C-alpha positions as CSV (number, residue, x, y, z in Angstrom):
1,X,114.8,85.7,110.9
2,X,117.7,83.3,110.5
3,X,116.4,79.7,110.7
4,X,117.5,77.7,113.7
5,X,119.8,74.7,113.3
6,X,118.0,71.4,113.7
7,X,121.1,69.2,113.4
8,X,124.9,69.5,113.9
9,X,125.4,70.4,110.2
10,X,126.5,74.0,109.8
11,X,123.8,76.5,108.6
12,X,124.6,78.5,105.5
13,X,125.9,81.9,106.6
14,X,123.9,84.9,105.7
15,X,124.6,88.7,105.9
16,X,121.6,90.8,106.9
17,X,121.6,94.5,106.1
18,X,119.1,96.4,108.3
19,X,117.1,99.4,107.3
20,X,116.4,102.1,109.8
21,X,112.7,101.2,110.2
22,X,113.7,97.8,111.5
23,X,115.4,99.3,114.5
24,X,112.5,101.7,115.0
25,X,110.1,98.8,114.9
26,X,112.2,96.7,117.2
27,X,115.2,98.4,118.8
28,X,116.9,95.1,119.6
29,X,116.3,93.5,116.2
30,X,120.0,93.2,115.5
31,X,120.2,90.5,118.2
32,X,117.5,88.3,116.6
33,X,119.5,86.8,113.6
34,X,121.0,83.9,115.4
35,X,124.2,82.6,113.8
36,X,124.2,85.1,110.9
37,X,126.0,88.4,110.4
38,X,124.3,91.8,110.7
39,X,125.4,94.9,108.9
40,X,124.2,98.4,109.8
41,X,125.1,101.1,107.3
42,X,126.3,104.4,108.6
43,X,123.3,106.0,107.0
44,X,121.1,104.1,109.4
45,X,123.0,105.5,112.4
46,X,122.6,109.0,110.9
47,X,118.9,108.6,110.5
48,X,118.5,107.3,114.1
49,X,120.5,110.3,115.3
50,X,118.1,112.7,113.4
51,X,115.0,110.9,114.8
52,X,116.1,110.6,118.4
53,X,115.7,114.3,119.2
54,X,112.3,114.8,117.5
55,X,109.2,115.2,119.5
56,X,107.7,112.0,118.1
57,X,106.6,108.7,119.6
58,X,109.2,106.9,117.5
59,X,112.1,109.0,119.0
60,X,112.1,106.8,122.1
61,X,112.7,103.7,120.0
62,X,115.5,105.4,118.2
63,X,117.2,106.3,121.5
64,X,116.8,102.7,122.7
65,X,118.3,101.3,119.5
66,X,121.3,103.7,119.8
67,X,122.0,102.7,123.4
68,X,121.7,99.0,122.6
69,X,124.2,99.3,119.8
70,X,126.5,101.3,122.1
71,X,126.4,98.6,124.8
72,X,127.7,96.1,122.2
73,X,130.3,98.4,120.6
74,X,131.4,100.5,123.6
75,X,134.9,99.0,124.1
76,X,135.8,97.8,120.6
77,X,138.4,99.4,118.3
78,X,137.6,100.8,114.8
79,X,139.4,97.8,113.4
80,X,137.3,95.3,115.4
81,X,134.1,97.2,114.4
82,X,135.0,96.9,110.7
83,X,135.9,93.2,111.1
84,X,132.7,92.5,113.0
85,X,131.9,92.1,116.7
86,X,130.5,88.9,118.0
87,X,126.9,89.2,119.1
88,X,126.0,88.1,122.7
89,X,123.7,85.3,122.0
90,X,123.5,81.5,122.4
91,X,125.6,79.6,120.0
92,X,123.8,77.2,117.6
93,X,125.1,73.6,117.6
94,X,127.9,73.2,115.0
95,X,127.7,76.9,114.0
96,X,129.8,79.9,114.8
97,X,128.0,82.9,116.3
98,X,126.9,85.9,114.3
99,X,128.7,89.3,114.1
100,X,127.7,92.9,114.0
101,X,129.4,95.3,111.6
102,X,129.0,99.0,111.0
103,X,129.8,99.9,107.4
104,X,130.6,103.4,106.0
105,X,128.3,103.5,103.0
106,X,128.9,107.1,101.8
107,X,131.2,106.4,98.9
108,X,130.0,103.0,97.8
109,X,128.3,104.4,94.7
110,X,131.8,105.0,93.3
111,X,132.6,101.3,93.6
112,X,129.3,99.8,92.2
113,X,126.7,100.5,89.6
114,X,123.9,100.9,92.1
115,X,121.2,103.5,92.5
116,X,122.2,107.1,91.9
117,X,121.9,110.1,94.1
118,X,122.3,110.7,97.8
119,X,118.9,109.5,99.0
120,X,119.3,107.5,102.2
121,X,117.3,104.6,100.9
122,X,119.6,104.4,97.9
123,X,122.7,104.4,100.1
124,X,121.3,101.5,102.1
125,X,120.4,99.5,99.0
126,X,123.8,100.2,97.5
127,X,125.4,98.8,100.7
128,X,123.6,95.5,100.2
129,X,124.5,95.5,96.5
130,X,128.2,96.2,97.4
131,X,128.2,93.3,99.9
132,X,126.5,91.0,97.4
133,X,129.3,91.6,95.0
134,X,132.0,91.3,97.6
135,X,130.6,88.3,99.5
136,X,130.7,85.6,96.9
137,X,130.1,82.8,99.5
138,X,127.3,84.4,101.5
139,X,123.7,85.3,101.0
140,X,123.2,89.0,101.4
141,X,119.7,90.0,102.5
142,X,118.3,93.5,102.9
143,X,115.7,93.6,105.7
144,X,113.2,96.5,105.5
145,X,109.6,97.2,106.3
146,X,109.4,99.7,103.5
147,X,107.6,97.9,100.6
148,X,108.7,100.4,98.0
149,X,112.3,100.1,99.1
150,X,112.0,96.3,98.7
151,X,110.8,96.8,95.1
152,X,113.6,99.3,94.3
153,X,116.2,97.0,95.8
154,X,115.0,94.1,93.6
155,X,114.9,96.4,90.6
156,X,118.5,97.4,91.3
157,X,119.7,93.8,91.2
158,X,119.6,92.7,94.8
159,X,118.8,89.0,94.9
160,X,117.3,88.8,98.4
161,X,115.0,91.3,100.1
162,X,112.8,90.5,103.2
163,X,110.5,92.0,105.7
164,X,111.3,91.6,109.4
165,X,109.2,88.7,110.6
166,X,110.7,87.7,113.9
167,X,107.8,89.1,115.9
168,X,105.2,87.9,113.4
169,X,103.2,85.1,115.0
170,X,100.9,84.2,112.0
171,X,101.4,84.2,108.3
172,X,97.8,85.0,107.3
173,X,95.4,87.2,109.3
174,X,92.6,84.8,108.3
175,X,94.2,82.4,110.9
176,X,94.0,85.0,113.7
177,X,92.1,83.8,116.8
178,X,88.6,85.0,116.6
179,X,87.8,84.4,120.3
180,X,84.9,82.1,119.8
181,X,84.1,78.6,118.5
182,X,80.9,78.1,116.5
183,X,79.5,74.6,116.7
184,X,77.6,73.2,113.8
185,X,73.9,72.5,114.6
186,X,72.9,71.8,118.2
187,X,75.8,71.8,120.7
188,X,74.2,69.2,123.0
189,X,73.8,66.7,120.2
190,X,77.5,66.7,119.7
191,X,78.2,65.8,123.4
192,X,78.6,62.2,124.4
193,X,79.7,62.8,128.0
194,X,79.0,65.8,130.2
195,X,79.5,66.4,134.0
196,X,77.7,69.4,135.2
197,X,78.2,71.3,138.5
198,X,76.4,74.3,139.9
199,X,78.4,76.8,142.1
200,X,76.2,79.6,143.4
201,X,74.3,80.9,140.4
202,X,76.8,79.5,137.8
203,X,76.6,76.2,136.1
204,X,79.7,74.6,134.6
205,X,79.8,71.7,132.1
206,X,82.9,69.4,131.7
207,X,83.0,67.7,128.4
208,X,85.5,65.6,126.4
209,X,88.2,67.8,124.8
210,X,87.7,65.9,121.5
211,X,84.5,68.0,121.0
212,X,86.5,71.3,121.3
213,X,90.1,70.2,120.5
214,X,91.6,73.7,119.9
215,X,89.9,76.1,122.2
216,X,91.6,78.6,124.5
217,X,90.9,80.0,128.0
218,X,88.0,82.5,127.9
219,X,87.1,81.5,124.4
220,X,83.3,81.5,123.7
221,X,81.4,78.6,122.4
222,X,78.0,79.1,120.6
223,X,76.0,76.8,118.3
224,X,74.2,77.5,115.1
225,X,70.9,76.3,116.6
226,X,71.1,79.2,119.1
227,X,70.5,76.8,122.0
228,X,73.8,77.1,123.8
229,X,76.4,79.8,124.7
230,X,79.3,79.4,127.1
231,X,82.8,80.4,127.9
232,X,85.8,78.1,128.4
233,X,87.1,78.4,132.0
234,X,89.4,75.4,132.3
235,X,91.4,73.2,129.9
236,X,92.9,69.9,130.9
237,X,94.5,67.0,129.1
238,X,91.3,65.3,128.2
239,X,88.6,67.6,129.4
240,X,87.3,71.2,128.8
241,X,85.1,73.0,131.4
242,X,82.6,75.6,130.1
243,X,80.7,78.2,132.0
244,X,77.0,78.0,130.8
245,X,76.0,81.6,129.8
246,X,72.7,80.6,128.3
247,X,72.1,81.9,124.8
248,X,69.0,83.9,125.6
249,X,70.6,85.3,128.8
250,X,73.7,86.3,126.8
251,X,71.7,88.1,124.2
252,X,69.7,89.9,126.9
253,X,72.7,91.5,128.6
254,X,72.7,95.3,128.6
255,X,75.2,98.0,129.4
256,X,74.1,101.7,129.8
257,X,71.0,101.0,127.7
258,X,72.8,99.2,124.9
259,X,71.6,95.7,124.0
260,X,73.6,93.5,121.6
261,X,72.3,93.3,118.1
262,X,74.1,90.0,117.3
263,X,75.8,87.1,119.2
264,X,79.2,88.7,118.5
265,X,78.3,91.9,120.3
266,X,76.8,89.8,123.1
267,X,80.0,87.9,123.6
268,X,81.9,91.1,123.6
269,X,79.6,92.6,126.2
270,X,80.0,89.6,128.4
271,X,83.8,90.0,128.4
272,X,83.6,93.8,128.8
273,X,81.3,93.6,131.9
274,X,83.3,90.9,133.6
275,X,85.8,92.5,136.1
276,X,87.9,89.2,136.2
277,X,88.9,89.7,132.6
278,X,91.5,92.4,132.7
279,X,92.3,92.6,129.0
280,X,89.6,92.6,126.3
281,X,90.6,92.8,122.7
282,X,87.9,93.8,120.2
283,X,88.7,93.3,116.5
284,X,86.4,93.7,113.5
285,X,85.4,95.9,110.6
286,X,84.3,99.6,110.8
287,X,80.7,99.8,112.1
288,X,80.6,96.6,114.1
289,X,80.2,98.4,117.4
290,X,83.6,98.1,119.0
291,X,83.8,101.7,120.4
292,X,80.2,101.9,121.4
293,X,80.2,98.7,123.3
294,X,83.5,99.6,125.0
295,X,82.3,103.0,126.1
296,X,78.8,101.7,127.2
297,X,80.5,99.0,129.3
298,X,82.9,101.5,130.8
299,X,80.1,103.8,131.9
300,X,78.1,100.8,133.4
301,X,81.1,99.6,135.4
302,X,82.2,103.1,136.6
303,X,78.9,104.8,137.3
304,X,76.3,102.1,137.9
305,X,78.5,99.4,139.6
306,X,81.2,101.6,141.0
307,X,83.9,99.0,140.3
308,X,86.4,101.5,138.8
309,X,87.3,105.1,139.5
310,X,87.7,106.6,136.0
311,X,87.8,106.0,132.3
312,X,91.0,106.9,130.3
313,X,90.5,107.1,126.6
314,X,93.6,107.1,124.3
315,X,94.5,106.5,120.7
316,X,97.6,106.4,118.6
317,X,98.1,107.5,115.0
318,X,101.3,108.6,113.3
319,X,99.9,112.2,113.2
320,X,99.3,112.6,116.9
321,X,102.9,112.8,118.0
322,X,103.6,115.5,115.4
323,X,100.5,117.6,115.7
324,X,99.4,117.5,119.3
325,X,101.9,120.1,120.4
326,X,100.6,122.7,117.9
327,X,96.9,122.3,118.7
328,X,95.6,124.9,121.2
329,X,94.2,124.0,124.6
330,X,94.7,121.4,127.3
331,X,95.7,117.8,126.7
332,X,92.1,116.7,126.6
333,X,91.2,119.5,124.2
334,X,94.2,118.6,122.0
335,X,93.2,114.9,121.9
336,X,89.5,115.6,121.2
337,X,89.8,115.8,117.3
338,X,91.6,112.4,117.3
339,X,89.0,110.8,119.6
340,X,85.9,112.0,117.8
341,X,84.7,108.4,117.6
342,X,84.4,108.3,121.4
343,X,82.4,111.6,121.6
344,X,80.2,110.3,118.7
345,X,79.5,107.2,120.7
346,X,78.7,109.3,123.8
347,X,76.2,111.3,121.8
348,X,74.6,108.1,120.6
349,X,74.2,106.8,124.1
350,X,72.5,110.0,125.3
351,X,70.6,111.2,122.1
352,X,67.2,110.5,123.7
353,X,67.9,112.6,126.8
354,X,65.9,115.9,127.2
355,X,69.1,117.9,127.1
356,X,71.7,115.8,125.4
357,X,74.5,118.3,125.7
358,X,74.0,118.8,129.5
359,X,73.8,115.0,129.9
360,X,77.0,114.5,128.0
361,X,78.9,116.9,130.2
362,X,77.4,115.5,133.4
363,X,78.3,111.9,132.4
364,X,81.9,112.8,131.4
365,X,82.3,114.4,134.8
366,X,80.5,111.7,136.7
367,X,82.6,108.9,135.0
368,X,85.7,111.0,135.2
369,X,86.4,110.4,131.5
370,X,89.9,111.6,130.5
371,X,91.3,112.0,127.0
372,X,95.0,111.2,127.1
373,X,97.8,111.0,124.6
374,X,99.6,107.6,124.4
375,X,102.7,109.3,125.7
376,X,100.8,109.8,129.0
377,X,101.0,106.1,129.6
378,X,104.8,106.0,129.8
379,X,106.3,106.1,133.2
380,X,102.9,105.9,134.9
381,X,101.1,103.2,136.9
382,X,97.4,103.5,136.3
383,X,95.3,102.1,139.2
384,X,91.6,101.1,139.3
385,X,90.7,102.5,136.0
386,X,89.2,101.4,132.6
387,X,91.6,102.2,129.8
388,X,90.1,102.3,126.3
389,X,92.8,102.1,123.6
390,X,91.1,102.9,120.3
391,X,92.6,102.3,116.8
392,X,95.3,100.0,118.3
393,X,96.0,98.3,115.0
394,X,98.4,101.2,114.3
395,X,100.7,100.3,117.2
396,X,103.7,98.0,117.1
397,X,104.0,95.1,119.5
398,X,106.7,97.1,121.4
399,X,104.4,100.1,121.8
400,X,101.5,97.9,123.0
401,X,103.7,96.2,125.5
402,X,104.7,99.6,127.0
403,X,101.0,100.5,127.4
404,X,99.9,97.1,128.9
405,X,102.8,97.2,131.5
406,X,101.4,100.6,132.7
407,X,98.2,99.0,133.9
408,X,98.3,98.6,137.7
409,X,96.1,96.8,140.2
410,X,92.4,96.9,139.4
411,X,92.8,98.3,135.9
412,X,90.9,96.9,132.9
413,X,92.4,97.5,129.4
414,X,90.1,97.5,126.3
415,X,92.0,97.4,123.0
416,X,90.0,97.8,119.8
417,X,91.0,98.0,116.2
418,X,90.3,97.2,112.6
419,X,93.1,95.3,110.9
420,X,91.8,96.3,107.5
421,X,92.5,100.0,108.2
422,X,96.1,100.3,109.2
423,X,97.6,103.8,108.7
424,X,101.2,103.1,109.6
425,X,103.6,102.9,106.7
426,X,105.5,99.9,108.2
427,X,102.7,97.7,109.6
428,X,100.5,95.2,108.0
429,X,97.7,93.1,109.4
430,X,100.0,90.2,110.3
431,X,102.7,92.5,111.9
432,X,100.4,94.9,113.8
433,X,100.7,95.0,117.5
434,X,97.0,94.2,117.8
435,X,97.6,90.9,116.0
436,X,100.6,90.2,118.2
437,X,98.7,90.6,121.5
438,X,95.7,88.6,120.3
439,X,98.0,85.6,119.7
440,X,100.2,86.2,122.7
441,X,97.3,86.6,125.2
442,X,95.1,83.8,123.9
443,X,96.2,81.5,126.7
444,X,96.1,84.1,129.5
445,X,93.2,83.5,131.9
446,X,92.7,87.2,132.4
447,X,92.1,88.1,128.8
448,X,89.5,87.6,126.1
449,X,89.4,88.3,122.4
450,X,86.2,88.8,120.3
451,X,86.1,89.4,116.6
452,X,82.8,91.3,116.0
453,X,81.9,89.7,112.7
454,X,79.3,91.9,111.2
455,X,78.6,95.6,110.4
456,X,75.6,97.0,112.2
457,X,76.0,100.7,111.4
458,X,73.8,101.0,108.4
459,X,73.0,99.3,105.0
460,X,75.4,101.8,103.3
461,X,78.3,101.0,105.7
462,X,77.6,97.2,105.4
463,X,77.6,97.3,101.6
464,X,80.9,99.4,101.5
465,X,82.6,97.0,103.9
466,X,81.7,94.0,101.8
467,X,82.1,95.4,98.3
468,X,84.6,98.2,98.2
C-alpha cells in the first residue's frame, strides 16, 4: 500500500484506517504499510470477535487476525496502545517506522459532523473523518474492499479512500497471462536459427529468444497458419527451447471420448493429461469447456491410465459455509447441489451409454470420485489424487494458498474459474485468488495456465457471453 522510499528523502507520512474486511481478506494486512501508521477502530475488533465464532470459512481468518494483533500488543500498556506501537518491519532509509493504534470510536459522532446512527460502517468512516480533522499534517486514508463504503466515505467528506492492493499483481485483467503465445502467420517463417534434438519420441527446438521475448515455462506456442504447436520447456538468456507437439497431433488428443473443439481446448487437454504438470489453471467464460475437460481428463488418468487413486471435487462459494450444515445427508450429498456442474458434465460424458444412470454410478465408484467441502482440505495432506477446484474465482489468495499447500506427493490440482462471474462481495477480477495464482505460478515448471478463449456450449450461450 504505502509506496517504498527510493531515496534518503523522508516519505510523506500517512495514516491508514483499516476496515474489517481488509483483515478478513488478509489477516496480516496491518503489517504491509511500510513506514506509515495503521489505525484499527474498536468497531473492527468487535466485528472480528463476532465473526470468529461463526461456522463460516471466514471465521478462521478472523481468528488469525486477532492472534496476530495480540502478538504485537500483548505486553503494551493502554497508554502505549493509544500512542501507537511500532510495527515489527524493516525500516525504510531516512524514514521512521510505522505504528499500530487501536482507537475507541464509539463516541466520535459527538465530536464530528460525520455519518449518523450506530451502523458499524458509519463508525469506521467517522473514525477516518475524526483523524482527518485532527491530523492536519498527515494524509488519512480509509482502506476497505467494500465499494459502497468507499462511496459513502467520499460523500461524507473523506478525502482519500482506497482498496487494498498489496496482493494485487496486475492492474487490468486484460493483462493476465493467457498461457499461450499466438504467432502471426507461419511460425517457421519467423525463425532464423533453430537447433532441433530428438529424445525418444519427443522433438525439441531451440530458437532465439528474440522470436518469443516474453514467454514463460509451459507456455504454449501456436501459429495462425495452424502449422505449428509447441510448449516452452526451457528459457535461457538468449535461447528458448520448445517441445514440438504437432498441431494436428495436439488437436487429435482425446480424453474419455472427448476431443477438443478448438486449439484452446487442445492446449488445456495437453496440460491436463501431462502428469509432470502438477497445477493446471483453466480460465475462460462460461461454456468454454473448463469443467468438462477437467473431469474427462481426471477419468482418463484415474481409470484408463491408473496414475492416480481418486478424484476429489470441491468448490467454494459464500453460501456453502453457511448452508452446508443445514442440508440433510452425508458430506457428498450436502455438496451435490453446489457441484451440479460436475454431475452435469458426468452425464454428458455418458449420455450415449445404454443405461446412463448405471454407468454414472459405476464410473463414480470406479474413479473414487468424492465431493468435498473446501473445509475438508484444511489440516489434510492429500496423496496421489486429482483435485478439481471449481469456481475458484471466488477464493482469496490466502484461501487458495491453504488449498494448494494441502496437495501432497503425486497430487494434481486443477483450478478452474470465470473471472467475469465473481460472487464474492469483496473480490474483483484483479484481486481474485485465481488471478493471483495465475501470475504467481507462471514461472513454475510444474504448472500451466490456459485461457479457453471461446464459448462452445451453444449459439445461445455464445451470443449471451458476447452481447449481454
